[in-house]
N, C-alpha and C positions, 0 to 999 in steps of 0.2 A: 601515600594512598595509592593503590594497585587499581589500574585501570586498563581497558582495551579501547583502541579506535578502530572502527570497522568502516570502510569505505570501498564501494565497487566502481569507482571513477577510474576510467582507463587512463594509462600514463600518456596516451596521445593528446587528451584534453589538457594542453599544456597550461592555460590560465588557471583553471579549477584546480589542478594537480599541484601547482605552486601555492595556492591558497591551502590546500590541504596539508601540505608539508609545513607551512608555516604554523597551522594549528597544532600539529603534532609536536613541533620544537617547542611552542609555547607550553603546551600540556606538560611535557617532559620535563621542562623546567621547574615547574610547580609540583606536579605530581609525583616526578622522581622515578616512578616505575609504571612506565606505560608500554604496553604490548601492542602490536599494529596487525590487523588483517587488512591486506590492501592487493590492489591489481598492478602489476608491473609488467609491461609490454603484453604479452598473451598468457599470463598465469597468474593465479592467486598466490599469495605467499602469507604465512603468518611468521612474523619476524623476518628471517632470512631463509626460511624453509619454504620451498615449494611444494604447495599442496593441491593444485588442481590447474585446469586448463580454463582459460577465458577467451571468448569469442567477442571480436570487436564488433561495433554497431556500424559496420560500413555497408552493409546490405541487408534486405528483408530476411533473408534466410539466416544470416548470422546474428541478426537481432533476435530471432526465434532461438537460435542455439545458445545466445548470450543469457536469455531468461532460463533456459534450461539448465545452463553451468551454474547460474546463480542457486537455483533450487538444489541441485547436486552439492553445490558447496556448502550451503546452509545446513543441510542433512550431515554433511561430513564433520562440520565444525560443532555440531550439537552434541558434544563429548565433554564430559566434566574434566578431562585431563587439561584442556586449554584454559580452564577458568579457575585454576586453584589459587586461592587468596585474593581473587578478584572482586573488587567492591563496586565498580561501576563500569558501564560500557557506553560509549558516545558513538553514536550510528549516524551516518549520512544517509539521508533518505533516498531509497531506490525504487519506490513503489511499494503498494500493499496488495501482497497475494497470500493465499493460505498457508503457503510455505513460510512466509515471514512472520506470520501470526504464530506458527508452529514453533519457530525459532524463538520469538519474543516470550511465549510460554515456558519454554525449556530455561530460558535466562531467569525468568521470574521465580521458576522453582529452586533455583540456586541462590535466590534472595539478592541479585544483584540489581543496583540501581540503574534504571535505563534511560538514557537522554536520546532523543531523536531529532537531528537538525534537518528541518526542512526549509532549504535555502530559499525557495521561491513559493509563496501561497498567494493566491490559487495558482495551480499549475496545470490543470488539465486541458488549459488553450495553449500550451506552448508548442505542442506538435498536434497536427491534425490528420496524420496519416491513419489509414485503416487498423494497422497494428495498434498504434497509440489508443484508438477509440476503443478497441477491445480490452487493452490494459487498463484504460480509464474505467470502463464498465466493471472489471474485476475489483479494481481499487474502490469504487465506490460502494461495492458489495460488502468489503471487509472493513471500511473505515470506522465503523462504530465498535470493532472489537478493540482498537488500538487502545482505548482508555482503560482497559483492564491489566494493561502490561506496562505501558509507556509512564514514567513518573513525570517527565517535562518534556515538551517540544522546545527547542531552540529555534527561534525565529528571528528574521531581520525585519520583519514586518511590525505593525503596531497592534496585532491580534493578541488578546488577552487570553483566549482559549482557541485551540485548535483541535477538532473533533472531540471536544469535551474534556481535553488535557489542558491543564494549565501552561502556559507558555512562560519561558524566559526570555526576554527580549534584549538581545544585543546587537551590536553593530558589526557588520562586516569589517573584518580587520585588514591590516597590512603587515607583511613581514618585514623583519629588520633590513633586508636589502634594498627596500624602497626608500630608506631615509637617508642613503647615502648618495643622492643625486644632487648636482649643483647645476641648475638651469643658467645657460649663457647663450640667450637669444642673440642671434646675428643680425644686425641692422641692415637689411636688404630692402627696405621699402615696401615689403609684402606684409599682409595680416595673414597668417597662415592657421588654419583650423585644422584639428586632428582627431580622428576617430579611431580607436583601438578595441576591436571586438571580434566575435567569432560571425559577425555579419548576418545576424538573425532578424527576421522580419520586425520583431518589437524593438530593434535599436532605431527604426525609423530613419535610417540612412537616406532611404528614397525620399523622404519628406524634406531633408535638408538639401538634397540635390535639387529638387523642384523648386525650393526656395532660391537657391542659388542662380538658377535659370532666370527667375523673375528679376532677380538683382542684376544680373549682366545685362539686361537689357535697358538699364538705365543709361542716361548719358553721362552723368556724373557719377563714378563710382571709384572706389579704391583697388589697388591690386591684390587680389586674394589668390590664395591657394588652398587646396583641401587634401590633405593626406589620409588616406583610407588604409589602415592596418589590420591585417586579419583576413580571413577566407571563411566562408560557409554557405548555407542554403541560399542567400541572397546575393552573392558575388557575381554571378552571371546576369541576372536581373539589372544590378547596379550598373555593371559595365556596358549593358545595352543602352540604358538610360543617357550614360555619358557619349557613347558612341554616336547616338542619334540626335544629339543637340550640340550644335556648334559651339554654344555658349559655355559648355563645360570642358571641352577637349584638351584646352590649354592649361586648366587651372586645377583639375582632378589628377591625383596620382595614385595608383593602386600599387601598393608595396608587397601585399601578400603577408604571409606570417614573419613577424621579426620578434626577436627577444633580446634580452641582455644589452650588450654595448650597441649593437646595432640600432634596437628600439630606442635607448637613451638618445642616440646622435639624432633621430629623428624628432624626439621630444625636444631636444635643443633648439631645433627650427621652428617650433611651433608656438602659437601664441593663446589660442582658445581651444579648449578641449570640448567634444562633442558627446554628451552621456546619451542615454536612452531618450530617444523623441516619439516613441510610438509603444509604450507599455500598456496603454489602455487598449491596444489590440488583443491583450491577453487577459482584459478585466483587472489588470493591477493599478491602483491609484497611489497607493503608500509603499514604500520599500526603501531598503538602504543598500544601494548599489555598491557592489565591490569597485566597480571601474570608477565611480565618483571619488571614491576615497584614494585609489591609486592616481588619479588625476591631481587630486589635492597635494599628494606626497610629492609629485612632480613639480608643485609650484604654478599650476596652471588654473586660471580662471575657467569656468565651465558653464555649459549649457545643458539643461535636461528639461522634462516636463513633468515628471511625477512628483510626489511630496516625498522628500527625503528630510525626516525631522532634524537630522543632525546638522543640515545645511540651510534650513529654512531662514530667511532673512539675511543671510550673508552677503556682502557686498560683491564678493568674488563670485556669485552666481547669478546667471541670468534664467530666469523661468520663463518657459514659452507656454502656450496653452496646451492642455492635455487632449488634443484632438488632431484631426487630420489637415487643419488649416496651415497654410504657408507661413514661414517665419520671415519677420522683416529684418532682412539682413543689415540694412542701413541702421535700423535702431541698436541692433546688436553691436555694430562696429562703433557707433557712438557711445554706447556703454563702456566698450573696452578702452576707448581713447580717454574717457574721464575717470577711469578706475584708478583709485588711491592706494590700493593695497598692492603690496610688493609680492614677489614670488616667494621670498623668504618668509613672510608672514604667512602665506597660504600654507607653505611647508610645515611651518611650526604648529598650525592648527590641525595638522594631520596626526601629529603625534598620539593624540587621545584614542586613535584608531589602532594602535598596536596590538597584535594578536596577545600579547603578554597580558594587556589590561581586559580584553574581551574574554579570554580564557579564564582568566581568574574569577570572573563572575560565574563561570560554569562551575568552578570546583568550589568556590562559596556556597551556591546553591545545593551541591552534593552533600557538603559538610552539614548544612542545615537539614537536609533530609535525613541523615544519618542519626540525628540527635532524638 
């Protein structure tokens, strides 16, 4: 089956880029003939051919240039020469504009099956900048037109229809490299929490810090540490919380961005993983977080607040309330100490989230639509 994968995710978005690479590898295994439109550094590529300039989203001006460059790129690839013998296209969602609608219309004229992955839904509250509000206004104006062109929406939510389009519900997957990790926790008399993220407000790391402050005020307490991996819009705020509270200064460590061997070494020293504790801030109650699956592959029990149907009722998951209330750290520690599930068992459960399994669902659906 001949297909195209289209993504405008910049290669400096390390976590998402790693996910996309794993999706492409999985699709290639099954589809055998997959071509890729993608962003590498500051350029658009078709396969190994550089075909346009891309502006990083690192300033307001560059964000505007970025949107304009995407428009120019879409117009440039609306040529039949790129789609010879192509049966389907898998597009990672990048916002709805009249230019995107025109591109979809072009694809549909070629009788190409169109699958659109919307990784987070709803998404309009993820960024509240003025530019984002303008883009959301344009997005809302053209949402109703998607159903005329898109055959399926790929979603990690529980939605059956999005914008009037039937959904294919899959789970966020894990690349093969995640399954070769062997956790060896050092016995150092600490209980160590870890958060790995791009430090956005919906991760709720601030909520966990304030909960730690409350716990540290107790006269009887465990020796704990909290590792924060990654950097983002919330990092400065989080550091200020730590600097202004004596209870946190000796137990919270900011590592910044880490990956590969360095990240695995920190995972090795950790006991409990912190998932999203603030998705309610963006209006999301049900989701299938990629990070939950990566924690699972590392053999770590985890804490989060949303509904994740793949993990509901699992003993290695501690669910906290889906609101701003403080978390009872003492209860979390008691749960962890009484946990009878091994790291090996947790890792074994994660194998069902292989991208090979998830992307096969996509190709099976495409085959069904072709009949």
